[in-house]
C-alpha positions in Angstrom: 68.8 101.8 77.7 71.8 102.5 79.9 74.4 104.9 78.3 77.7 103.2 77.5 79.7 105.4 79.9 77.4 104.5 82.8 77.4 100.8 81.9 81.2 100.8 81.8 81.3 102.4 85.2 78.8 99.9 86.6 80.8 97.0 85.3 84.3 98.3 86.2 83.5 99.5 89.8 83.4 96.0 91.3 86.6 95.1 89.5 88.4 98.2 90.9 87.3 97.2 94.4 88.7 93.7 93.8 91.9 95.1 92.4 92.2 97.4 95.5 91.7 94.4 97.9 94.2 92.3 96.0 96.8 95.1 96.0 96.3 95.7 99.8 96.7 91.9 100.3 99.8 91.8 98.2 101.3 94.9 100.0 100.5 93.3 103.4 102.1 90.0 102.3 105.2 91.8 101.0 105.5 94.0 104.2 105.0 91.0 106.5 107.5 88.9 104.4 110.1 91.7 104.6 109.6 92.0 108.3 110.0 88.2 108.8 113.1 88.1 106.6 114.6 91.1 108.5 113.8 89.4 111.8 115.4 86.1 110.7 118.4 87.8 109.4 118.9 89.6 112.7 118.6 86.4 114.7 120.3 83.8 112.6 124.0 83.8 111.5 123.3 84.3 107.8 126.1 86.7 106.9 128.2 83.9 105.2 125.2 82.7 103.2 124.3 86.2 102.2 127.8 86.8 101.0 127.8 83.6 98.9 124.4 84.6 97.4 125.8 88.0 96.4 128.8 86.4 94.7 126.7 84.1 92.5 126.9 84.4 88.7 123.9 86.1 87.1 122.1 82.9 85.9 122.6 81.1 89.2 121.2 84.2 91.0 118.3 84.2 88.6 117.6 80.5 89.3 117.8 81.2 93.1 115.5 84.2 92.7 112.7 82.2 91.0 113.2 79.1 93.2 110.6 80.1 95.9 107.9 80.6 93.2 108.7 77.2 91.7 108.7 75.4 95.1 105.5 77.1 96.3 103.5 76.4 93.1 102.6 72.8 94.1 101.6 74.0 97.6 99.2 76.6 96.2 97.7 73.9 93.8 97.2 71.6 96.8 95.6 74.5 98.7 93.2 75.2 95.8 92.4 71.4 95.8 91.6 71.6 99.5 89.3 74.6 98.9 87.6 72.7 96.1 87.0 69.7 98.3 85.4 71.8 101.0 88.3 72.6 103.3 88.1 76.3 102.7 89.8 77.5 105.9 92.7 75.1 105.5 93.1 76.0 101.8 92.9 79.8 102.4 95.2 79.6 105.4 97.7 77.6 103.3 97.6 80.2 100.5 98.1 83.0 103.0 101.1 81.3 104.7 102.6 80.4 101.3 102.2 84.0 100.1 103.9 85.4 103.3 106.6 82.7 103.3 107.2 83.3 99.6 107.3 87.1 100.1 109.8 86.7 102.8 112.1 84.5 100.7 111.6 86.6 97.5 112.2 89.9 99.4 115.4 88.7 100.9 116.6 87.1 97.6 115.7 90.2 95.7 117.8 92.4 97.9 120.7 90.1 97.7 120.6 89.3 94.0 119.3 92.5 92.5 122.7 94.0 91.5 123.7 90.7 89.9 120.4 90.3 88.1 120.5 93.9 86.7 123.8 93.1 85.1 121.8 91.0 82.6 120.7 93.5 80.0 117.5 91.6 79.1 116.6 91.3 82.8 117.3 95.0 83.4 115.0 96.0 80.5 112.2 93.7 81.7 112.7 94.9 85.3 112.6 98.6 84.4 109.5 98.1 82.1 107.7 96.1 84.8 108.5 98.7 87.6 107.3 101.6 85.3 104.1 99.7 84.4 103.4 98.8 88.0 104.0 102.4 89.2 101.6 103.7 86.6 98.8 101.2 87.3 99.2 101.4 91.1 99.1 105.2 90.8 95.9 105.0 88.8 94.3 102.6 91.2 95.3 104.7 94.3 93.7 107.7 92.7 90.3 106.1 92.8 87.6 106.4 95.4 87.5 102.6 95.6 91.1 102.6 96.8 90.5 105.2 99.4 87.4 103.5 100.8 89.1 100.0 100.7 92.2 101.4 102.4 90.0 103.1 105.1 88.2 99.8 105.7 91.5 97.9 106.0 92.7 100.4 108.5 89.6 100.0 110.6 89.9 96.2 110.5 93.6 96.4 111.5 92.8 98.7 114.4 90.0 96.4 115.6 92.3 93.4 115.4 95.0 95.2 117.4 92.4 96.3 120.0 91.1 92.7 120.3 94.6 91.3 120.6 95.5 93.8 123.2 92.3 92.9 125.2 93.1 89.2 124.9 96.7 89.5 125.9 96.2 92.0 128.8 96.8 90.7 132.3 95.6 92.2 135.5 98.0 94.9 136.7 98.5 96.3 133.2 101.2 93.8 132.2 101.0 92.0 128.9 101.7 88.3 128.3 101.4 86.4 125.1 101.4 82.7 125.8 100.0 80.8 122.8 97.8 78.3 124.8 96.3 81.1 126.9 95.8 83.3 123.9 93.9 80.6 122.0 91.7 79.9 125.1 90.8 83.5 125.4 90.1 83.9 121.7 87.9 80.8 121.7 86.0 82.1 124.8 85.4 85.4 123.1 84.3 83.7 120.0 81.9 81.4 121.8 80.5 84.4 123.8 79.8 86.3 120.6 77.9 83.3 119.1 75.4 83.2 122.0 
């Protein structure tokens, strides 16, 4: 008979790895979303819109803050339906794009509406409690060996992807060019060559 402590470890270890992967994915979506929001804010004349959002009353700011989640919910349901009907790549791609787009919108709106939202006492209490709970759980997860090995694996995958992208976009003479059609042709040629 397996001791209870060892059994618990055997059962929880896969869950810790799944949690680490999900956390890495969430961090990546959030970081990518913040970068996209920053890039758009630098290139589009959004100062007037940002100022209007900052001046919204608390409950209007709250509605605007949750609006991306409400709008993306049907998209995620359709993506799950696509996965269930056999269109796995389309469904997963849609979920990833929805997560990145949602993270971009939520990150920007969070920065703009946070002071207004924190003026609501109940929201401030929930926000602080959630941030404390998240910090504790993320700290516990990051202290595990599963987190360290998953993080190392993600770093290796990222480095490999960058190296592959650099080799695909490299031109003779050391210059780099990223033209979408040429990039796709090179990626397809590399993929076909690996399958042989």
